[in-house]
C-alpha positions as CSV (number, residue, x, y, z in Angstrom):
1,M,48.9,-2.2,-30.3
2,P,51.8,0.2,-30.4
3,D,54.8,-0.5,-32.7
4,S,57.1,-0.9,-29.7
5,T,54.9,-3.6,-28.3
6,K,54.8,-5.4,-31.7
7,M,58.6,-5.2,-31.9
8,A,58.9,-6.7,-28.4
9,F,56.6,-9.6,-29.2
10,S,58.4,-10.2,-32.5
11,A,61.7,-10.2,-30.7
12,M,60.5,-12.7,-28.1
13,A,58.9,-15.0,-30.8
14,D,62.2,-16.8,-31.3
15,S,63.3,-19.3,-28.7
16,T,67.0,-18.4,-29.1
17,R,66.2,-14.8,-28.3
18,R,64.1,-15.8,-25.3
19,S,67.0,-17.8,-24.1
20,I,69.4,-14.9,-24.5
21,L,67.1,-12.7,-22.4
22,Q,67.0,-15.4,-19.7
23,I,70.8,-15.7,-19.7
24,L,71.2,-11.9,-19.4
25,S,68.7,-11.9,-16.6
26,K,71.1,-14.1,-14.6
27,D,74.4,-12.6,-15.8
28,S,73.9,-8.9,-15.8
29,E,76.3,-8.3,-18.6
30,L,78.0,-10.6,-21.1
31,A,80.3,-10.2,-24.1
32,V,79.0,-11.6,-27.4
33,N,81.5,-14.5,-27.3
34,A,80.4,-15.4,-23.8
35,L,76.8,-15.5,-24.9
36,A,77.6,-17.5,-28.0
37,E,79.2,-20.2,-25.7
38,H,75.7,-21.0,-24.4
39,F,74.6,-21.9,-28.0
40,P,77.1,-24.4,-29.4
41,D,74.9,-25.2,-32.4
42,V,74.3,-21.6,-33.4
43,T,76.9,-19.6,-35.3
44,R,78.4,-16.4,-33.9
45,A,76.9,-14.5,-36.8
46,A,73.4,-15.8,-35.9
47,I,73.9,-14.8,-32.3
48,S,74.9,-11.3,-33.4
49,S,71.7,-11.2,-35.6
50,H,69.5,-12.2,-32.7
51,L,71.2,-9.6,-30.5
52,R,70.5,-6.9,-33.2
53,V,66.8,-7.8,-33.2
54,L,66.7,-7.6,-29.4
55,R,68.6,-4.3,-29.4
56,D,66.3,-2.8,-32.0
57,A,63.4,-3.7,-29.8
58,D,65.1,-2.0,-26.8
59,M,65.2,-5.3,-24.9
60,V,69.0,-5.3,-24.7
61,V,71.6,-2.6,-24.5
62,E,75.0,-2.8,-26.2
63,Q,78.1,-1.3,-24.9
64,R,81.3,-1.3,-26.8
65,R,84.6,-1.5,-24.9
66,G,87.6,-1.7,-27.1
67,Q,87.0,-4.4,-29.7
68,F,84.4,-6.2,-27.6
69,R,80.6,-5.7,-27.4
70,Y,78.8,-6.3,-24.1
71,Y,75.1,-6.9,-23.7
72,S,72.8,-6.4,-20.8
73,L,69.0,-6.2,-20.4
74,G,67.7,-2.9,-21.7
75,P,65.3,-0.3,-20.3
76,N,63.0,-2.7,-22.1
77,R,59.7,-3.2,-23.7
78,A,58.8,-5.8,-21.1
79,D,56.6,-3.1,-19.5
80,D,54.7,-2.7,-22.8
81,V,54.3,-6.4,-23.2
82,L,53.1,-6.9,-19.6
83,Q,50.7,-4.0,-19.9
84,F,49.3,-5.5,-23.1
85,L,48.8,-8.9,-21.4
86,R,47.2,-7.3,-18.4
87,D,44.8,-5.4,-20.6
88,V,43.9,-8.5,-22.6
89,Y,43.5,-10.8,-19.6
90,Q,42.2,-8.4,-17.0
91,N,38.7,-9.9,-17.2
92,D,40.1,-13.4,-16.8
93,V,42.2,-12.3,-13.8
94,N,39.2,-10.6,-12.2
95,T,37.0,-13.6,-12.8
96,L,39.6,-15.9,-11.3
97,A,40.0,-13.7,-8.3
98,G,36.2,-13.6,-7.8
99,N,36.0,-17.4,-8.0
100,T,38.8,-17.8,-5.5
101,E,37.1,-15.5,-3.1
102,R,33.7,-17.3,-3.4
103,D,35.3,-20.7,-3.0
104,G,37.0,-19.6,0.2
105,S,40.4,-20.5,-1.3
């Protein structure tokens, strides 16, 4: 598995980081403070740390405007992750497709 795929899986291993990705998928771009409002029990420093992990994995992009940092989904490693999953589960998908065709479903 390529290092970029390992980094993506590692970044997505944390539930807070997965939530950040989901939030950014709905709001195309948010400032750190706006993201932090979604996590009242998580410190601003922890949110910044999670964003750094996601940024290092190329899953989010940071843009600095003045004193604020804005984040959006990156060019991303999701393609790497999806390809890995396709490769691993291709036989299962083909088997399922074959069973569905035979059953007439």
